[in-house]
C-alpha positions as CSV (number, residue, x, y, z in Angstrom):
1,M,77.7,-39.1,84.3
2,H,79.4,-39.5,87.7
3,S,77.2,-38.5,90.6
4,R,79.9,-36.3,92.1
5,F,79.8,-34.0,89.1
6,I,76.7,-31.9,88.6
7,E,77.7,-29.8,85.6
8,D,78.8,-30.8,82.1
9,R,82.6,-31.2,82.4
10,R,83.3,-31.2,78.6
11,C,83.8,-27.5,78.4
12,K,84.5,-24.6,80.8
13,A,82.0,-21.8,81.5
14,D,82.8,-18.4,79.9
15,G,85.8,-16.9,81.5
16,E,86.6,-19.9,83.7
17,H,89.8,-20.5,81.8
18,L,91.1,-17.3,83.2
19,D,90.5,-18.3,86.8
20,N,91.2,-22.1,86.5
21,P,93.7,-22.6,83.7
22,V,94.6,-26.1,84.8
23,K,91.2,-27.3,85.8
24,T,90.8,-30.3,83.4
25,R,87.6,-31.4,81.8
26,L,87.2,-35.1,81.1
27,T,84.4,-37.1,79.7
28,D,83.1,-39.9,81.9
29,E,84.9,-42.5,79.8
30,E,88.2,-40.6,80.1
31,F,87.7,-40.2,83.9
32,D,87.0,-43.9,84.3
33,R,90.1,-44.7,82.4
34,L,92.1,-42.3,84.5
35,E,90.7,-43.9,87.7
36,R,91.7,-47.4,86.4
37,H,95.2,-46.3,85.7
38,A,95.4,-44.6,89.2
39,E,94.2,-47.8,90.8
40,K,96.8,-50.0,89.0
41,R,99.7,-47.7,89.4
42,H,99.3,-45.5,92.4
43,G,96.8,-47.1,94.7
44,G,93.9,-45.0,93.4
45,V,95.6,-41.6,94.0
46,L,94.6,-39.5,90.9
47,S,97.0,-36.7,91.6
48,H,100.0,-39.0,91.4
49,T,98.8,-40.5,88.1
50,L,98.1,-37.1,86.6
51,R,101.5,-35.8,87.7
52,E,103.3,-38.9,86.2
53,Y,101.5,-38.6,82.9
54,L,101.9,-34.8,82.7
55,L,105.7,-35.0,83.3
56,M,106.1,-37.9,80.9
57,S,104.2,-35.9,78.2
58,M,106.2,-32.7,78.7
59,D,109.4,-34.7,78.5
60,M,108.3,-36.3,75.2
61,V,107.2,-33.0,73.7
62,E,110.5,-31.3,74.7
63,R,112.6,-34.2,73.3
64,R,110.6,-34.2,70.1
65,E,111.0,-30.5,69.6
66,Q,114.7,-30.6,70.3
67,A,115.2,-33.5,67.8
68,L,113.2,-31.7,65.2
69,I,115.2,-28.5,65.6
70,E,118.4,-30.4,65.3
71,A,117.3,-32.4,62.3
72,L,115.9,-29.4,60.5
73,D,119.2,-27.6,61.1
74,S,121.1,-30.5,59.6
75,G,118.7,-30.7,56.6
76,Q,117.1,-34.1,57.4
77,N,113.6,-35.0,56.0
78,R,111.0,-33.8,58.5
79,D,108.5,-36.7,58.0
80,E,111.2,-39.4,58.3
81,L,112.5,-37.7,61.4
82,Q,109.1,-37.5,63.0
83,R,108.5,-41.2,62.4
84,E,111.9,-42.0,64.0
85,I,111.2,-39.8,67.0
86,T,107.8,-41.3,67.5
87,Q,109.2,-44.9,67.3
88,A,111.9,-44.0,69.9
89,L,109.5,-42.4,72.3
90,M,107.1,-45.3,72.0
91,A,109.9,-47.7,72.7
92,Q,110.9,-45.7,75.8
93,I,107.3,-45.9,77.1
94,V,107.1,-49.6,76.5
95,D,110.4,-50.2,78.2
96,Q,109.3,-48.1,81.2
97,R,105.9,-49.9,81.5
98,M,107.6,-53.3,81.2
99,T,110.1,-52.3,84.0
100,E,107.3,-51.1,86.2
101,R,105.2,-54.3,85.7
102,L,108.2,-56.5,86.4
103,A,108.9,-54.5,89.6
104,A,105.3,-54.9,90.6
105,R,105.4,-58.7,90.0
106,V,108.6,-59.0,92.0
107,A,107.2,-56.9,94.9
108,Q,104.0,-59.1,94.8
109,Q,106.0,-62.3,94.9
110,Q,108.0,-61.0,97.8
111,T,104.9,-60.3,99.8
112,A,103.3,-63.7,99.0
């Protein structure tokens, strides 16, 4: 466990969810992973990384819900639709990551 955390972070104390609804609890492995992403993408700033992934996740959930509603209204098969939506969202994520990596390489080459 990280030395900066004294208590077990896997669950909140009774009633804490009422006082700290957005206080996240991560395992050490999850936190290490988050730190690695933050270092690669935002110079180690965790808040920027959390914000990026939160906004991306909310956008994906909203798109998926809207597409499901539209498809169900038109009578399309739900399983097939979910598969199509998932594939489209994954393609979007891959495209975004590839663009970011390319931009990082270009920036690195310009500074070299």
